[in-house]
N, C-alpha and C positions, 0 to 999 in steps of 0.2 A: 491293841496294838495300834500303830499309826498307820493311817491309809497312807499308800504311796501316792504321791501328787504327779501327774503327767507333765513331761518337759514338753513346751513349747519354743519353737527357735525363732527368733525374732530377727531380721535382716535391717540393717537401716547404714547408711551414710556415716562417716567419720568426723564429721564438722563439729565444732561443739554444740549448737544447734540442733541437728539432727540425732546426736545422741541424748542430747536433753529430753527430744520428744519420745525417744524410745523407750529410755527409763522412766516416763512419765505412764506411757503405755503398759511398759512392764509392772508397775507397782499396781496399776488399775487392775489388770488381769489377773496377778497374783492375792489380789483381796479376795477372790472368790474363795479361796483356800483348797482349791482344786488343781491349780497349776503352779508351776516353776517355770520361769522364761529364762532362758539364754538369749543375751543380744550378740550377734555377730556383726561385724564392720565391715564394711566393704569400701573401697576406694572407687568411686563410679568414673566413667569416661569423663563426665561433665568437671568433678572434682580436679582433674588433670588440666583444666584449662585455667590459664593465668589472666592472659591478653585478648584471646582470641573470642569473637562473638561465637555464641552457641549456634546461630544458623550456619556459620562456617564450618562446623564441625559434627553435625547432625541433629541439632534441635533438643527440646526440652528433655527427650528420653535417654538421652545421655547420662541424665542424673538416676535412671531407674534400672540402666539395660542389664548392668552387672548384677545386680539385685533380682530382678526377672530372672537371667538364667539360673540362678540359684533356687528361686522357687520353682523353676520346671525341673530342674533335676533332683528336687527334693532335699536340698542341704540346709534349706530353711523352710518352716512352714508359714510364717506371714512377713510381710514388708512393713514397715513404718515410713511414711511419705510426707511431706508438705505437698497438698494437692494439686498446687498451682504449677509443681513443675513435673506430675503426670500427664503422659500423652492423652488426647480426648477418647484415643482406640487403645484398648489393654492388650497385653499376647493374650493366646488363644487359651481358654479354659480360667482364665484369672478375672477375678472380680474385685470390687472394693467390698468389703463384708463389715467395716465398722468405720464409724467418725467421732473423732472426741470434738468437745465444745469448741467451736468457734473462739479464738481469740480475735483481738483486736484488729479488723482488716482493716483499716487507713495506712496510709503511704505516712511514713516520718520524714521531714526535712532535716537534714543535718547541715551546718555550716559553723565556722568560728567567730562569723563575722557579721551574720545577720539571723534572722528568726524566719524569714520567710523569702519564697521564690522572688516575689515583686520588690523586694528590698535589695536583692543583688544588683550590682554596679554594672552598666552597660558593657557588653563584652565579656561579664565573668566565666570563668571555667566552671563548669557544673560536669560532675562523673557520673555517668551509668553505663552497664552494660544491655541495659532493656529497651528492647526496641519502642516498646509502648511508652515507658517513661520519657523517654527521649522524644519522641513524637507529640508526646501531652504538653511535654515542655516547649517543644517549638510551637506550639500552637499559642501560646501567652506570650513567649520571650523568644522571638526568632533571632536576637541580638546575641543571645549566648552562645560561648563555644563549648560543645559538647565533647567530651573525650572520654574513651571506655573506662570503665570500671569493675573487673573482675574481681572474683573471689569471695569467700565466708564473708559473714558480719565481722569479724576481726580485721580480716584484710583490708577488708574496705575501711572500716575505722582508721587502721594503721595510717593509708595512702590519704585519707584526708587530712590526718594528720602534719602527714609529711608534706602539705602544702601541693599535692597532684591536682590537686581541683578548689575550687572555694565553696562546692557545696555539694549534697550527693543525697540520694534517696535510701531508706532502709525501710523494709516493711514493720510496721509497729509490731507485729504479731511477732517476728523473731525477736526484736527487740527487747518485748515485755517478757517473753520466755526466759531470757538471759538476764533479766534484770537490769536494762540498760534504755528502760524506755524514757528515764530522764533526760538523755543526750539528744533526744528529738523534737522536733515541734511537730505535732500530728496535723494532716491535713484534712480537711473537712471531706467525707466522701462525695459530698455534691461538687467540690473543687478539682477532685482529681480520683478519677473512679478506678477502683484498683483493680489487679490482673483478678479473671475469674477464680472463685475457691482461695482467694489469698485469706490466710489466718486459720484453715481449716487442717489440720491434721488425718490423714486417712491410713486404715490397715487393709492392703491387698493381700489375696491370698488365691488359691486354686479351691474354691469352697467344697468340692468332692473329696478332696483331700484331708479335711478338719474333722477331727474328731467329735462326737455329741458335745463333749465336754468342754474342747474349745471354742464350738460355735456357740455354743448356751454362753458362755464367759463374755465374747467379742460382741453378742447379741447386747448382754446385760450392758454393755459399757459404752453402747453407740449412742449418739447423742440425736436426737430426732431433729432439731433445727438446724445442724450441720448437712445431716442426710438432703432434707430438703434445698437447703441452698446448693449443695452439691449438684443434684439431680436439675436443678435448672442452668445453672452456670456451665455445666458442663455440656447440655446438650445446646446452648448458645456456641460454644468452642465448636461442637462437632459439626454443625452447621456451616461455620464459616471455615472448617478444616484447619481449626485453629493450630498454629503454631509459633516459635519464635521468629518467623519472618512477619508476620503481620502484627501490628499495633492493636490489641484487642483489650478490651476493659468489659467487664460485667458483674453484678452486684444483685442478689436478690434481698430487697429492704422491706423490714418488718414494721408497716406503719400501723395508726390506729385503726382497728377495724378491718386489716386485710394486709395483702403481699405486694411488693412492687418489684417486678424485674427490670431494670435498666442496662442495657449493652450498648458499646459503644466501639467504634471503629476509627481512627483517626491517621489520615495521610500521613507516610513516614515523614515528609517535609513539613508537617505541621501546616498544610496551607487548607486542611480543610477536615470535617469530622463527621461522622454518619453516628445518629443515635436514635434508639426505640425503646419506647415503656411499654410493659403488658402489664394488666393488673389481674391479681389473683385473690381469692377467697382467703380468709385465715386459716380455713380448714381444707385447704386444697392438699390433694395428694400427691405423692411423687412423681405421676404417669402427667397429671396435669400442670405440675411446674416444669417437667420438663418439655411438653408442650408452648408452655409460653417462652421458655428458652429459646426453642427452635423459631418459633413466631417472630420473635425479636430479632434472629439470626436473618431469617429469609426477608423480612423486611429492609435491612440494613444492606445486604446483597442486592436488592432490587434497587434502590437507592443509590447503591455506588455503581449500578452498570451491570452488575453481574459477574464484576471483576474486583477483587481487594487489593488495595495497595500492599506491596509486600517489598522486602528489602531484598536484594539480590545477593545469595549467597555466596 
């Protein structure tokens, strides 16, 4: 007699990228042979924004709010998120219980006329809704006109094709997952530091509500390298009270023989930038990596005079 498999309900946003990520996690979990996963789609408050900046509507938590409510109510068991969209402080009782292997964390530069930011004509138009990307761009190209570009990957590609801007940025991770990486020119991490946790897909849940079978399956698919990066990068965010109002970037690099966390905050107008690097041993644990992220954040806070640059809501 065939053994009955346990059902695990997965909450996700409904964009093509979010659905692709949820289906990948579903496949990995079902490979255990003990689970059958049901994907439930939510339209979040962030998805409803088409032109307004996130900061004017409540910040990055808008991309998780409705799914967080569903987890709290027991309507879904786990949520699959792009980790860079998850607030640094999770709702009570909720935790990050697994991480997928990190995809390409670099930024992608997209334009129909040039291949790099420095090649854009003086006064050209660049579209982005990211405060971080805007500030980093102004740091090196203060002459450009920057206009808001909101929406999912496909929406922003359509806006670029329609001529609403001469160039834009998209995360290489999302483009790669959708098979669209050929459309972009990857920017080296040293030239444009990404958002903390860019390229990492994480699974959130209330651990005490998960069965032993579900917990074991989640633990089996979790990627250790992604967990380590998330520990350092989210700790950095927490110290800086990271939100969509502050241009924050950070990344854990794996070098020959060790790990290196680099954190950065850029003035909103691109007039200044503060950065710090903390080195860790190759076998550093999660607590050590979180301490590195916090240390980098504290140095930057001190260097900035105790007050970080923010965009007014």
